[in-house]
mmCIF file of the N, C-alpha and C atoms, coordinates in Angstrom:
data_MODEL
# 
_entry.id   MODEL 
# 
loop_
_atom_site.group_PDB 
_atom_site.id 
_atom_site.type_symbol 
_atom_site.label_atom_id 
_atom_site.label_alt_id 
_atom_site.label_comp_id 
_atom_site.label_asym_id 
_atom_site.label_entity_id 
_atom_site.label_seq_id 
_atom_site.pdbx_PDB_ins_code 
_atom_site.Cartn_x 
_atom_site.Cartn_y 
_atom_site.Cartn_z 
_atom_site.occupancy 
_atom_site.B_iso_or_equiv 
_atom_site.pdbx_formal_charge 
_atom_site.auth_seq_id 
_atom_site.auth_comp_id 
_atom_site.auth_asym_id 
_atom_site.auth_atom_id 
_atom_site.pdbx_PDB_model_num 
ATOM 1   N N  . UNK A 1 1  ? -33.056 -0.608 -45.178 1.00 0.00 ? 1  UNK A N  1 
ATOM 2   C CA . UNK A 1 1  ? -32.035 -1.081 -44.258 1.00 0.00 ? 1  UNK A CA 1 
ATOM 3   C C  . UNK A 1 1  ? -30.670 -0.956 -44.936 1.00 0.00 ? 1  UNK A C  1 
ATOM 4   N N  . UNK A 1 2  ? -29.683 -0.431 -44.214 1.00 0.00 ? 2  UNK A N  1 
ATOM 5   C CA . UNK A 1 2  ? -28.330 -0.288 -44.746 1.00 0.00 ? 2  UNK A CA 1 
ATOM 6   C C  . UNK A 1 2  ? -27.730 -1.665 -44.998 1.00 0.00 ? 2  UNK A C  1 
ATOM 7   N N  . UNK A 1 3  ? -26.723 -1.759 -45.888 1.00 0.00 ? 3  UNK A N  1 
ATOM 8   C CA . UNK A 1 3  ? -26.160 -3.056 -46.265 1.00 0.00 ? 3  UNK A CA 1 
ATOM 9   C C  . UNK A 1 3  ? -25.737 -3.922 -45.092 1.00 0.00 ? 3  UNK A C  1 
ATOM 10  N N  . UNK A 1 4  ? -25.087 -3.370 -44.097 1.00 0.00 ? 4  UNK A N  1 
ATOM 11  C CA . UNK A 1 4  ? -24.593 -4.174 -42.978 1.00 0.00 ? 4  UNK A CA 1 
ATOM 12  C C  . UNK A 1 4  ? -25.551 -4.180 -41.796 1.00 0.00 ? 4  UNK A C  1 
ATOM 13  N N  . UNK A 1 5  ? -26.680 -3.525 -41.928 1.00 0.00 ? 5  UNK A N  1 
ATOM 14  C CA . UNK A 1 5  ? -27.581 -3.346 -40.802 1.00 0.00 ? 5  UNK A CA 1 
ATOM 15  C C  . UNK A 1 5  ? -28.212 -4.651 -40.328 1.00 0.00 ? 5  UNK A C  1 
ATOM 16  N N  . UNK A 1 6  ? -28.463 -5.590 -41.229 1.00 0.00 ? 6  UNK A N  1 
ATOM 17  C CA . UNK A 1 6  ? -29.107 -6.825 -40.814 1.00 0.00 ? 6  UNK A CA 1 
ATOM 18  C C  . UNK A 1 6  ? -28.234 -7.668 -39.896 1.00 0.00 ? 6  UNK A C  1 
ATOM 19  N N  . UNK A 1 7  ? -26.912 -7.435 -39.910 1.00 0.00 ? 7  UNK A N  1 
ATOM 20  C CA . UNK A 1 7  ? -25.996 -8.185 -39.054 1.00 0.00 ? 7  UNK A CA 1 
ATOM 21  C C  . UNK A 1 7  ? -25.395 -7.300 -37.944 1.00 0.00 ? 7  UNK A C  1 
ATOM 22  N N  . UNK A 1 8  ? -25.861 -6.060 -37.849 1.00 0.00 ? 8  UNK A N  1 
ATOM 23  C CA . UNK A 1 8  ? -25.306 -5.131 -36.868 1.00 0.00 ? 8  UNK A CA 1 
ATOM 24  C C  . UNK A 1 8  ? -25.816 -5.469 -35.472 1.00 0.00 ? 8  UNK A C  1 
ATOM 25  N N  . UNK A 1 9  ? -24.958 -5.237 -34.497 1.00 0.00 ? 9  UNK A N  1 
ATOM 26  C CA . UNK A 1 9  ? -25.347 -5.438 -33.106 1.00 0.00 ? 9  UNK A CA 1 
ATOM 27  C C  . UNK A 1 9  ? -26.119 -4.208 -32.626 1.00 0.00 ? 9  UNK A C  1 
ATOM 28  N N  . UNK A 1 10 ? -26.738 -4.359 -31.494 1.00 0.00 ? 10 UNK A N  1 
ATOM 29  C CA . UNK A 1 10 ? -27.460 -3.233 -30.902 1.00 0.00 ? 10 UNK A CA 1 
ATOM 30  C C  . UNK A 1 10 ? -26.515 -2.061 -30.663 1.00 0.00 ? 10 UNK A C  1 
ATOM 31  N N  . UNK A 1 11 ? -25.277 -2.346 -30.240 1.00 0.00 ? 11 UNK A N  1 
ATOM 32  C CA . UNK A 1 11 ? -24.307 -1.283 -29.992 1.00 0.00 ? 11 UNK A CA 1 
ATOM 33  C C  . UNK A 1 11 ? -23.958 -0.548 -31.286 1.00 0.00 ? 11 UNK A C  1 
ATOM 34  N N  . UNK A 1 12 ? -23.781 -1.280 -32.356 1.00 0.00 ? 12 UNK A N  1 
ATOM 35  C CA . UNK A 1 12 ? -23.458 -0.660 -33.648 1.00 0.00 ? 12 UNK A CA 1 
ATOM 36  C C  . UNK A 1 12 ? -24.616 0.206  -34.137 1.00 0.00 ? 12 UNK A C  1 
ATOM 37  N N  . UNK A 1 13 ? -25.818 -0.293 -33.996 1.00 0.00 ? 13 UNK A N  1 
ATOM 38  C CA . UNK A 1 13 ? -26.989 0.485  -34.404 1.00 0.00 ? 13 UNK A CA 1 
ATOM 39  C C  . UNK A 1 13 ? -27.137 1.733  -33.544 1.00 0.00 ? 13 UNK A C  1 
ATOM 40  N N  . UNK A 1 14 ? -26.879 1.591  -32.247 1.00 0.00 ? 14 UNK A N  1 
ATOM 41  C CA . UNK A 1 14 ? -26.937 2.737  -31.333 1.00 0.00 ? 14 UNK A CA 1 
ATOM 42  C C  . UNK A 1 14 ? -25.931 3.814  -31.738 1.00 0.00 ? 14 UNK A C  1 
ATOM 43  N N  . UNK A 1 15 ? -24.685 3.407  -31.983 1.00 0.00 ? 15 UNK A N  1 
ATOM 44  C CA . UNK A 1 15 ? -23.648 4.371  -32.363 1.00 0.00 ? 15 UNK A CA 1 
ATOM 45  C C  . UNK A 1 15 ? -23.983 5.070  -33.670 1.00 0.00 ? 15 UNK A C  1 
ATOM 46  N N  . UNK A 1 16 ? -24.476 4.334  -34.642 1.00 0.00 ? 16 UNK A N  1 
ATOM 47  C CA . UNK A 1 16 ? -24.829 4.931  -35.932 1.00 0.00 ? 16 UNK A CA 1 
ATOM 48  C C  . UNK A 1 16 ? -25.961 5.939  -35.758 1.00 0.00 ? 16 UNK A C  1 
ATOM 49  N N  . UNK A 1 17 ? -26.979 5.551  -35.010 1.00 0.00 ? 17 UNK A N  1 
ATOM 50  C CA . UNK A 1 17 ? -28.119 6.436  -34.801 1.00 0.00 ? 17 UNK A CA 1 
ATOM 51  C C  . UNK A 1 17 ? -27.720 7.667  -33.996 1.00 0.00 ? 17 UNK A C  1 
ATOM 52  N N  . UNK A 1 18 ? -26.928 7.461  -32.943 1.00 0.00 ? 18 UNK A N  1 
ATOM 53  C CA . UNK A 1 18 ? -26.473 8.579  -32.128 1.00 0.00 ? 18 UNK A CA 1 
ATOM 54  C C  . UNK A 1 18 ? -25.637 9.547  -32.960 1.00 0.00 ? 18 UNK A C  1 
ATOM 55  N N  . UNK A 1 19 ? -24.711 9.022  -33.743 1.00 0.00 ? 19 UNK A N  1 
ATOM 56  C CA . UNK A 1 19 ? -23.889 9.874  -34.594 1.00 0.00 ? 19 UNK A CA 1 
ATOM 57  C C  . UNK A 1 19 ? -24.737 10.680 -35.569 1.00 0.00 ? 19 UNK A C  1 
ATOM 58  N N  . UNK A 1 20 ? -25.729 10.020 -36.177 1.00 0.00 ? 20 UNK A N  1 
ATOM 59  C CA . UNK A 1 20 ? -26.614 10.706 -37.112 1.00 0.00 ? 20 UNK A CA 1 
ATOM 60  C C  . UNK A 1 20 ? -27.380 11.828 -36.418 1.00 0.00 ? 20 UNK A C  1 
ATOM 61  N N  . UNK A 1 21 ? -27.925 11.539 -35.232 1.00 0.00 ? 21 UNK A N  1 
ATOM 62  C CA . UNK A 1 21 ? -28.705 12.542 -34.511 1.00 0.00 ? 21 UNK A CA 1 
ATOM 63  C C  . UNK A 1 21 ? -27.840 13.713 -34.038 1.00 0.00 ? 21 UNK A C  1 
ATOM 64  N N  . UNK A 1 22 ? -26.644 13.410 -33.546 1.00 0.00 ? 22 UNK A N  1 
ATOM 65  C CA . UNK A 1 22 ? -25.728 14.470 -33.114 1.00 0.00 ? 22 UNK A CA 1 
ATOM 66  C C  . UNK A 1 22 ? -25.358 15.356 -34.297 1.00 0.00 ? 22 UNK A C  1 
ATOM 67  N N  . UNK A 1 23 ? -25.072 14.735 -35.418 1.00 0.00 ? 23 UNK A N  1 
ATOM 68  C CA . UNK A 1 23 ? -24.719 15.486 -36.625 1.00 0.00 ? 23 UNK A CA 1 
ATOM 69  C C  . UNK A 1 23 ? -25.875 16.384 -37.067 1.00 0.00 ? 23 UNK A C  1 
ATOM 70  N N  . UNK A 1 24 ? -27.080 15.845 -37.031 1.00 0.00 ? 24 UNK A N  1 
ATOM 71  C CA . UNK A 1 24 ? -28.269 16.610 -37.412 1.00 0.00 ? 24 UNK A CA 1 
ATOM 72  C C  . UNK A 1 24 ? -28.466 17.810 -36.483 1.00 0.00 ? 24 UNK A C  1 
ATOM 73  N N  . UNK A 1 25 ? -28.326 17.596 -35.181 1.00 0.00 ? 25 UNK A N  1 
ATOM 74  C CA . UNK A 1 25 ? -28.459 18.688 -34.218 1.00 0.00 ? 25 UNK A CA 1 
ATOM 75  C C  . UNK A 1 25 ? -27.351 19.724 -34.387 1.00 0.00 ? 25 UNK A C  1 
ATOM 76  N N  . UNK A 1 26 ? -26.152 19.264 -34.726 1.00 0.00 ? 26 UNK A N  1 
ATOM 77  C CA . UNK A 1 26 ? -25.032 20.180 -34.941 1.00 0.00 ? 26 UNK A CA 1 
ATOM 78  C C  . UNK A 1 26 ? -25.307 21.106 -36.117 1.00 0.00 ? 26 UNK A C  1 
ATOM 79  N N  . UNK A 1 27 ? -25.822 20.552 -37.198 1.00 0.00 ? 27 UNK A N  1 
ATOM 80  C CA . UNK A 1 27 ? -26.146 21.369 -38.374 1.00 0.00 ? 27 UNK A CA 1 
ATOM 81  C C  . UNK A 1 27 ? -27.243 22.375 -38.018 1.00 0.00 ? 27 UNK A C  1 
ATOM 82  N N  . UNK A 1 28 ? -28.252 21.932 -37.281 1.00 0.00 ? 28 UNK A N  1 
ATOM 83  C CA . UNK A 1 28 ? -29.317 22.836 -36.855 1.00 0.00 ? 28 UNK A CA 1 
ATOM 84  C C  . UNK A 1 28 ? -28.777 23.949 -35.959 1.00 0.00 ? 28 UNK A C  1 
ATOM 85  N N  . UNK A 1 29 ? -27.806 23.601 -35.103 1.00 0.00 ? 29 UNK A N  1 
ATOM 86  C CA . UNK A 1 29 ? -27.236 24.611 -34.205 1.00 0.00 ? 29 UNK A CA 1 
ATOM 87  C C  . UNK A 1 29 ? -26.478 25.668 -34.999 1.00 0.00 ? 29 UNK A C  1 
ATOM 88  N N  . UNK A 1 30 ? -25.842 25.263 -36.087 1.00 0.00 ? 30 UNK A N  1 
ATOM 89  C CA . UNK A 1 30 ? -25.133 26.241 -36.921 1.00 0.00 ? 30 UNK A CA 1 
ATOM 90  C C  . UNK A 1 30 ? -26.123 27.184 -37.584 1.00 0.00 ? 30 UNK A C  1 
ATOM 91  N N  . UNK A 1 31 ? -27.223 26.655 -38.062 1.00 0.00 ? 31 UNK A N  1 
ATOM 92  C CA . UNK A 1 31 ? -28.249 27.489 -38.685 1.00 0.00 ? 31 UNK A CA 1 
ATOM 93  C C  . UNK A 1 31 ? -28.819 28.478 -37.672 1.00 0.00 ? 31 UNK A C  1 
ATOM 94  N N  . UNK A 1 32 ? -29.074 28.013 -36.457 1.00 0.00 ? 32 UNK A N  1 
ATOM 95  C CA . UNK A 1 32 ? -29.610 28.886 -35.409 1.00 0.00 ? 32 UNK A CA 1 
ATOM 96  C C  . UNK A 1 32 ? -28.613 29.987 -35.056 1.00 0.00 ? 32 UNK A C  1 
ATOM 97  N N  . UNK A 1 33 ? -27.331 29.630 -34.982 1.00 0.00 ? 33 UNK A N  1 
ATOM 98  C CA . UNK A 1 33 ? -26.299 30.619 -34.659 1.00 0.00 ? 33 UNK A CA 1 
ATOM 99  C C  . UNK A 1 33 ? -26.191 31.662 -35.765 1.00 0.00 ? 33 UNK A C  1 
ATOM 100 N N  . UNK A 1 34 ? -26.302 31.233 -37.010 1.00 0.00 ? 34 UNK A N  1 
ATOM 101 C CA . UNK A 1 34 ? -26.217 32.162 -38.138 1.00 0.00 ? 34 UNK A CA 1 
ATOM 102 C C  . UNK A 1 34 ? -27.411 33.111 -38.173 1.00 0.00 ? 34 UNK A C  1 
ATOM 103 N N  . UNK A 1 35 ? -28.566 32.617 -37.751 1.00 0.00 ? 35 UNK A N  1 
ATOM 104 C CA . UNK A 1 35 ? -29.775 33.439 -37.780 1.00 0.00 ? 35 UNK A CA 1 
ATOM 105 C C  . UNK A 1 35 ? -29.853 34.411 -36.607 1.00 0.00 ? 35 UNK A C  1 
ATOM 106 N N  . UNK A 1 36 ? -29.506 33.964 -35.419 1.00 0.00 ? 36 UNK A N  1 
ATOM 107 C CA . UNK A 1 36 ? -29.718 34.801 -34.238 1.00 0.00 ? 36 UNK A CA 1 
ATOM 108 C C  . UNK A 1 36 ? -28.486 35.582 -33.799 1.00 0.00 ? 36 UNK A C  1 
ATOM 109 N N  . UNK A 1 37 ? -27.324 35.051 -34.051 1.00 0.00 ? 37 UNK A N  1 
ATOM 110 C CA . UNK A 1 37 ? -26.056 35.667 -33.617 1.00 0.00 ? 37 UNK A CA 1 
ATOM 111 C C  . UNK A 1 37 ? -25.988 35.853 -32.103 1.00 0.00 ? 37 UNK A C  1 
ATOM 112 N N  . UNK A 1 38 ? -26.844 35.146 -31.364 1.00 0.00 ? 38 UNK A N  1 
ATOM 113 C CA . UNK A 1 38 ? -26.817 35.292 -29.908 1.00 0.00 ? 38 UNK A CA 1 
ATOM 114 C C  . UNK A 1 38 ? -25.638 34.507 -29.340 1.00 0.00 ? 38 UNK A C  1 
ATOM 115 N N  . UNK A 1 39 ? -25.165 34.978 -28.197 1.00 0.00 ? 39 UNK A N  1 
ATOM 116 C CA . UNK A 1 39 ? -24.054 34.287 -27.536 1.00 0.00 ? 39 UNK A CA 1 
ATOM 117 C C  . UNK A 1 39 ? -24.442 32.854 -27.195 1.00 0.00 ? 39 UNK A C  1 
ATOM 118 N N  . UNK A 1 40 ? -25.702 32.665 -26.764 1.00 0.00 ? 40 UNK A N  1 
ATOM 119 C CA . UNK A 1 40 ? -26.156 31.320 -26.427 1.00 0.00 ? 40 UNK A CA 1 
ATOM 120 C C  . UNK A 1 40 ? -26.103 30.406 -27.641 1.00 0.00 ? 40 UNK A C  1 
ATOM 121 N N  . UNK A 1 41 ? -26.636 30.862 -28.769 1.00 0.00 ? 41 UNK A N  1 
ATOM 122 C CA . UNK A 1 41 ? -26.684 30.035 -29.981 1.00 0.00 ? 41 UNK A CA 1 
ATOM 123 C C  . UNK A 1 41 ? -25.276 29.702 -30.472 1.00 0.00 ? 41 UNK A C  1 
ATOM 124 N N  . UNK A 1 42 ? -24.382 30.650 -30.383 1.00 0.00 ? 42 UNK A N  1 
ATOM 125 C CA . UNK A 1 42 ? -22.997 30.412 -30.804 1.00 0.00 ? 42 UNK A CA 1 
ATOM 126 C C  . UNK A 1 42 ? -22.324 29.419 -29.859 1.00 0.00 ? 42 UNK A C  1 
ATOM 127 N N  . UNK A 1 43 ? -22.544 29.580 -28.555 1.00 0.00 ? 43 UNK A N  1 
ATOM 128 C CA . UNK A 1 43 ? -21.990 28.633 -27.579 1.00 0.00 ? 43 UNK A CA 1 
ATOM 129 C C  . UNK A 1 43 ? -22.547 27.237 -27.753 1.00 0.00 ? 43 UNK A C  1 
ATOM 130 N N  . UNK A 1 44 ? -23.833 27.149 -28.069 1.00 0.00 ? 44 UNK A N  1 
ATOM 131 C CA . UNK A 1 44 ? -24.487 25.864 -28.317 1.00 0.00 ? 44 UNK A CA 1 
ATOM 132 C C  . UNK A 1 44 ? -23.844 25.170 -29.512 1.00 0.00 ? 44 UNK A C  1 
ATOM 133 N N  . UNK A 1 45 ? -23.610 25.921 -30.571 1.00 0.00 ? 45 UNK A N  1 
ATOM 134 C CA . UNK A 1 45 ? -22.961 25.376 -31.763 1.00 0.00 ? 45 UNK A CA 1 
ATOM 135 C C  . UNK A 1 45 ? -21.537 24.911 -31.435 1.00 0.00 ? 45 UNK A C  1 
ATOM 136 N N  . UNK A 1 46 ? -20.807 25.716 -30.677 1.00 0.00 ? 46 UNK A N  1 
ATOM 137 C CA . UNK A 1 46 ? -19.444 25.340 -30.325 1.00 0.00 ? 46 UNK A CA 1 
ATOM 138 C C  . UNK A 1 46 ? -19.410 24.103 -29.431 1.00 0.00 ? 46 UNK A C  1 
ATOM 139 N N  . UNK A 1 47 ? -20.457 23.915 -28.632 1.00 0.00 ? 47 UNK A N  1 
ATOM 140 C CA . UNK A 1 47 ? -20.565 22.691 -27.842 1.00 0.00 ? 47 UNK A CA 1 
ATOM 141 C C  . UNK A 1 47 ? -20.676 21.466 -28.744 1.00 0.00 ? 47 UNK A C  1 
ATOM 142 N N  . UNK A 1 48 ? -21.446 21.587 -29.821 1.00 0.00 ? 48 UNK A N  1 
ATOM 143 C CA . UNK A 1 48 ? -21.549 20.485 -30.773 1.00 0.00 ? 48 UNK A CA 1 
ATOM 144 C C  . UNK A 1 48 ? -20.224 20.263 -31.493 1.00 0.00 ? 48 UNK A C  1 
ATOM 145 N N  . UNK A 1 49 ? -19.494 21.334 -31.759 1.00 0.00 ? 49 UNK A N  1 
ATOM 146 C CA . UNK A 1 49 ? -18.162 21.199 -32.361 1.00 0.00 ? 49 UNK A CA 1 
ATOM 147 C C  . UNK A 1 49 ? -17.304 20.297 -31.483 1.00 0.00 ? 49 UNK A C  1 
ATOM 148 N N  . UNK A 1 50 ? -17.327 20.550 -30.183 1.00 0.00 ? 50 UNK A N  1 
ATOM 149 C CA . UNK A 1 50 ? -16.516 19.763 -29.246 1.00 0.00 ? 50 UNK A CA 1 
ATOM 150 C C  . UNK A 1 50 ? -16.978 18.314 -29.190 1.00 0.00 ? 50 UNK A C  1 
ATOM 151 N N  . UNK A 1 51 ? -18.287 18.112 -29.147 1.00 0.00 ? 51 UNK A N  1 
ATOM 152 C CA . UNK A 1 51 ? -18.831 16.752 -29.047 1.00 0.00 ? 51 UNK A CA 1 
ATOM 153 C C  . UNK A 1 51 ? -18.497 15.943 -30.295 1.00 0.00 ? 51 UNK A C  1 
ATOM 154 N N  . UNK A 1 52 ? -18.728 16.516 -31.470 1.00 0.00 ? 52 UNK A N  1 
ATOM 155 C CA . UNK A 1 52 ? -18.443 15.796 -32.720 1.00 0.00 ? 52 UNK A CA 1 
ATOM 156 C C  . UNK A 1 52 ? -16.951 15.511 -32.834 1.00 0.00 ? 52 UNK A C  1 
ATOM 157 N N  . UNK A 1 53 ? -16.122 16.491 -32.495 1.00 0.00 ? 53 UNK A N  1 
ATOM 158 C CA . UNK A 1 53 ? -14.671 16.284 -32.543 1.00 0.00 ? 53 UNK A CA 1 
ATOM 159 C C  . UNK A 1 53 ? -14.255 15.144 -31.619 1.00 0.00 ? 53 UNK A C  1 
ATOM 160 N N  . UNK A 1 54 ? -14.793 15.141 -30.406 1.00 0.00 ? 54 UNK A N  1 
ATOM 161 C CA . UNK A 1 54 ? -14.458 14.088 -29.438 1.00 0.00 ? 54 UNK A CA 1 
ATOM 162 C C  . UNK A 1 54 ? -14.925 12.728 -29.932 1.00 0.00 ? 54 UNK A C  1 
ATOM 163 N N  . UNK A 1 55 ? -16.138 12.664 -30.461 1.00 0.00 ? 55 UNK A N  1 
ATOM 164 C CA . UNK A 1 55 ? -16.644 11.386 -30.976 1.00 0.00 ? 55 UNK A CA 1 
ATOM 165 C C  . UNK A 1 55 ? -15.757 10.865 -32.108 1.00 0.00 ? 55 UNK A C  1 
ATOM 166 N N  . UNK A 1 56 ? -15.321 11.756 -32.991 1.00 0.00 ? 56 UNK A N  1 
ATOM 167 C CA . UNK A 1 56 ? -14.454 11.341 -34.098 1.00 0.00 ? 56 UNK A CA 1 
ATOM 168 C C  . UNK A 1 56 ? -13.085 10.891 -33.591 1.00 0.00 ? 56 UNK A C  1 
ATOM 169 N N  . UNK A 1 57 ? -12.529 11.614 -32.632 1.00 0.00 ? 57 UNK A N  1 
ATOM 170 C CA . UNK A 1 57 ? -11.230 11.240 -32.069 1.00 0.00 ? 57 UNK A CA 1 
ATOM 171 C C  . UNK A 1 57 ? -11.297 9.886  -31.371 1.00 0.00 ? 57 UNK A C  1 
ATOM 172 N N  . UNK A 1 58 ? -12.346 9.664  -30.596 1.00 0.00 ? 58 UNK A N  1 
ATOM 173 C CA . UNK A 1 58 ? -12.501 8.394  -29.893 1.00 0.00 ? 58 UNK A CA 1 
ATOM 174 C C  . UNK A 1 58 ? -12.740 7.246  -30.870 1.00 0.00 ? 58 UNK A C  1 
ATOM 175 N N  . UNK A 1 59 ? -13.486 7.497  -31.925 1.00 0.00 ? 59 UNK A N  1 
ATOM 176 C CA . UNK A 1 59 ? -13.705 6.461  -32.938 1.00 0.00 ? 59 UNK A CA 1 
ATOM 177 C C  . UNK A 1 59 ? -12.369 6.052  -33.548 1.00 0.00 ? 59 UNK A C  1 
ATOM 178 N N  . UNK A 1 60 ? -11.536 7.032  -33.855 1.00 0.00 ? 60 UNK A N  1 
ATOM 179 C CA . UNK A 1 60 ? -10.217 6.733  -34.409 1.00 0.00 ? 60 UNK A CA 1 
ATOM 180 C C  . UNK A 1 60 ? -9.378  5.931  -33.415 1.00 0.00 ? 60 UNK A C  1 
ATOM 181 N N  . UNK A 1 61 ? -9.408  6.333  -32.153 1.00 0.00 ? 61 UNK A N  1 
ATOM 182 C CA . UNK A 1 61 ? -8.622  5.642  -31.129 1.00 0.00 ? 61 UNK A CA 1 
ATOM 183 C C  . UNK A 1 61 ? -9.063  4.178  -30.949 1.00 0.00 ? 61 UNK A C  1 
ATOM 184 N N  . UNK A 1 62 ? -10.348 3.912  -31.130 1.00 0.00 ? 62 UNK A N  1 
ATOM 185 C CA . UNK A 1 62 ? -10.877 2.562  -30.962 1.00 0.00 ? 62 UNK A CA 1 
ATOM 186 C C  . UNK A 1 62 ? -10.990 1.801  -32.278 1.00 0.00 ? 62 UNK A C  1 
ATOM 187 N N  . UNK A 1 63 ? -10.533 2.412  -33.368 1.00 0.00 ? 63 UNK A N  1 
ATOM 188 C CA . UNK A 1 63 ? -10.568 1.742  -34.658 1.00 0.00 ? 63 UNK A CA 1 
ATOM 189 C C  . UNK A 1 63 ? -11.966 1.599  -35.238 1.00 0.00 ? 63 UNK A C  1 
ATOM 190 N N  . UNK A 1 64 ? -12.848 2.518  -34.887 1.00 0.00 ? 64 UNK A N  1 
ATOM 191 C CA . UNK A 1 64 ? -14.220 2.485  -35.415 1.00 0.00 ? 64 UNK A CA 1 
ATOM 192 C C  . UNK A 1 64 ? -14.276 3.401  -36.637 1.00 0.00 ? 64 UNK A C  1 
ATOM 193 N N  . UNK A 1 65 ? -14.628 2.868  -37.795 1.00 0.00 ? 65 UNK A N  1 
ATOM 194 C CA . UNK A 1 65 ? -14.727 3.705  -38.991 1.00 0.00 ? 65 UNK A CA 1 
ATOM 195 C C  . UNK A 1 65 ? -15.818 4.772  -38.816 1.00 0.00 ? 65 UNK A C  1 
ATOM 196 N N  . UNK A 1 66 ? -15.518 6.005  -39.217 1.00 0.00 ? 66 UNK A N  1 
ATOM 197 C CA . UNK A 1 66 ? -16.483 7.081  -39.062 1.00 0.00 ? 66 UNK A CA 1 
ATOM 198 C C  . UNK A 1 66 ? -17.816 6.827  -39.767 1.00 0.00 ? 66 UNK A C  1 
ATOM 199 N N  . UNK A 1 67 ? -17.846 6.134  -40.921 1.00 0.00 ? 67 UNK A N  1 
ATOM 200 C CA . UNK A 1 67 ? -19.153 5.833  -41.511 1.00 0.00 ? 67 UNK A CA 1 
ATOM 201 C C  . UNK A 1 67 ? -20.040 4.983  -40.595 1.00 0.00 ? 67 UNK A C  1 
ATOM 202 N N  . UNK A 1 68 ? -19.424 4.164  -39.754 1.00 0.00 ? 68 UNK A N  1 
ATOM 203 C CA . UNK A 1 68 ? -20.192 3.340  -38.822 1.00 0.00 ? 68 UNK A CA 1 
ATOM 204 C C  . UNK A 1 68 ? -20.908 4.198  -37.781 1.00 0.00 ? 68 UNK A C  1 
ATOM 205 N N  . UNK A 1 69 ? -20.449 5.441  -37.619 1.00 0.00 ? 69 UNK A N  1 
ATOM 206 C CA . UNK A 1 69 ? -21.045 6.353  -36.649 1.00 0.00 ? 69 UNK A CA 1 
ATOM 207 C C  . UNK A 1 69 ? -21.773 7.507  -37.337 1.00 0.00 ? 69 UNK A C  1 
ATOM 208 N N  . UNK A 1 70 ? -21.913 7.433  -38.655 1.00 0.00 ? 70 UNK A N  1 
ATOM 209 C CA . UNK A 1 70 ? -22.561 8.487  -39.442 1.00 0.00 ? 70 UNK A CA 1 
ATOM 210 C C  . UNK A 1 70 ? -21.866 9.835  -39.256 1.00 0.00 ? 70 UNK A C  1 
ATOM 211 N N  . UNK A 1 71 ? -20.561 9.791  -38.986 1.00 0.00 ? 71 UNK A N  1 
ATOM 212 C CA . UNK A 1 71 ? -19.798 11.025 -38.805 1.00 0.00 ? 71 UNK A CA 1 
ATOM 213 C C  . UNK A 1 71 ? -18.711 11.183 -39.864 1.00 0.00 ? 71 UNK A C  1 
ATOM 214 N N  . UNK A 1 72 ? -18.831 10.441 -40.948 1.00 0.00 ? 72 UNK A N  1 
ATOM 215 C CA . UNK A 1 72 ? -17.885 10.584 -42.039 1.00 0.00 ? 72 UNK A CA 1 
ATOM 216 C C  . UNK A 1 72 ? -18.265 11.818 -42.870 1.00 0.00 ? 72 UNK A C  1 
ATOM 217 N N  . UNK A 1 73 ? -17.323 12.334 -43.578 1.00 0.00 ? 73 UNK A N  1 
ATOM 218 C CA . UNK A 1 73 ? -17.521 13.500 -44.439 1.00 0.00 ? 73 UNK A CA 1 
ATOM 219 C C  . UNK A 1 73 ? -18.136 14.679 -43.687 1.00 0.00 ? 73 UNK A C  1 
ATOM 220 N N  . UNK A 1 74 ? -17.809 14.800 -42.417 1.00 0.00 ? 74 UNK A N  1 
ATOM 221 C CA . UNK A 1 74 ? -18.277 15.917 -41.592 1.00 0.00 ? 74 UNK A CA 1 
ATOM 222 C C  . UNK A 1 74 ? -17.091 16.440 -40.802 1.00 0.00 ? 74 UNK A C  1 
ATOM 223 N N  . UNK A 1 75 ? -16.606 17.606 -41.181 1.00 0.00 ? 75 UNK A N  1 
ATOM 224 C CA . UNK A 1 75 ? -15.459 18.210 -40.525 1.00 0.00 ? 75 UNK A CA 1 
ATOM 225 C C  . UNK A 1 75 ? -15.948 19.335 -39.611 1.00 0.00 ? 75 UNK A C  1 
ATOM 226 N N  . UNK A 1 76 ? -15.956 19.107 -38.307 1.00 0.00 ? 76 UNK A N  1 
ATOM 227 C CA . UNK A 1 76 ? -16.467 20.128 -37.410 1.00 0.00 ? 76 UNK A CA 1 
ATOM 228 C C  . UNK A 1 76 ? -15.700 21.443 -37.505 1.00 0.00 ? 76 UNK A C  1 
ATOM 229 N N  . UNK A 1 77 ? -14.413 21.386 -37.871 1.00 0.00 ? 77 UNK A N  1 
ATOM 230 C CA . UNK A 1 77 ? -13.626 22.617 -37.978 1.00 0.00 ? 77 UNK A CA 1 
ATOM 231 C C  . UNK A 1 77 ? -14.101 23.502 -39.125 1.00 0.00 ? 77 UNK A C  1 
ATOM 232 N N  . UNK A 1 78 ? -14.682 22.918 -40.158 1.00 0.00 ? 78 UNK A N  1 
ATOM 233 C CA . UNK A 1 78 ? -15.201 23.755 -41.244 1.00 0.00 ? 78 UNK A CA 1 
ATOM 234 C C  . UNK A 1 78 ? -16.725 23.863 -41.209 1.00 0.00 ? 78 UNK A C  1 
ATOM 235 N N  . UNK A 1 79 ? -17.396 22.862 -40.656 1.00 0.00 ? 79 UNK A N  1 
ATOM 236 C CA . UNK A 1 79 ? -18.856 22.867 -40.631 1.00 0.00 ? 79 UNK A CA 1 
ATOM 237 C C  . UNK A 1 79 ? -19.449 23.646 -39.461 1.00 0.00 ? 79 UNK A C  1 
ATOM 238 N N  . UNK A 1 80 ? -18.709 23.750 -38.365 1.00 0.00 ? 80 UNK A N  1 
ATOM 239 C CA . UNK A 1 80 ? -19.274 24.324 -37.141 1.00 0.00 ? 80 UNK A CA 1 
ATOM 240 C C  . UNK A 1 80 ? -18.459 25.500 -36.612 1.00 0.00 ? 80 UNK A C  1 
ATOM 241 N N  . UNK A 1 81 ? -18.082 26.401 -37.480 1.00 0.00 ? 81 UNK A N  1 
ATOM 242 C CA . UNK A 1 81 ? -17.391 27.624 -37.041 1.00 0.00 ? 81 UNK A CA 1 
ATOM 243 C C  . UNK A 1 81 ? -17.922 28.815 -37.801 1.00 0.00 ? 81 UNK A C  1 
# 
């Protein structure tokens, strides 16, 4: 269990888990795009770029630290292009 997890609300746990899963799928989409070079795979990866970017922007706007969403140390501009 993470240090703050025992006192986390359901919403906080949901956001952390969702961020982790989105990040994991984004990395997988980059690998698929690199392997297949198909237009679909590249578009799929770029869709994750948009989603991760939006999640990070909204977290900043609402004052939510990116580590709380498991989206810290992940730069979609360098990781998903």
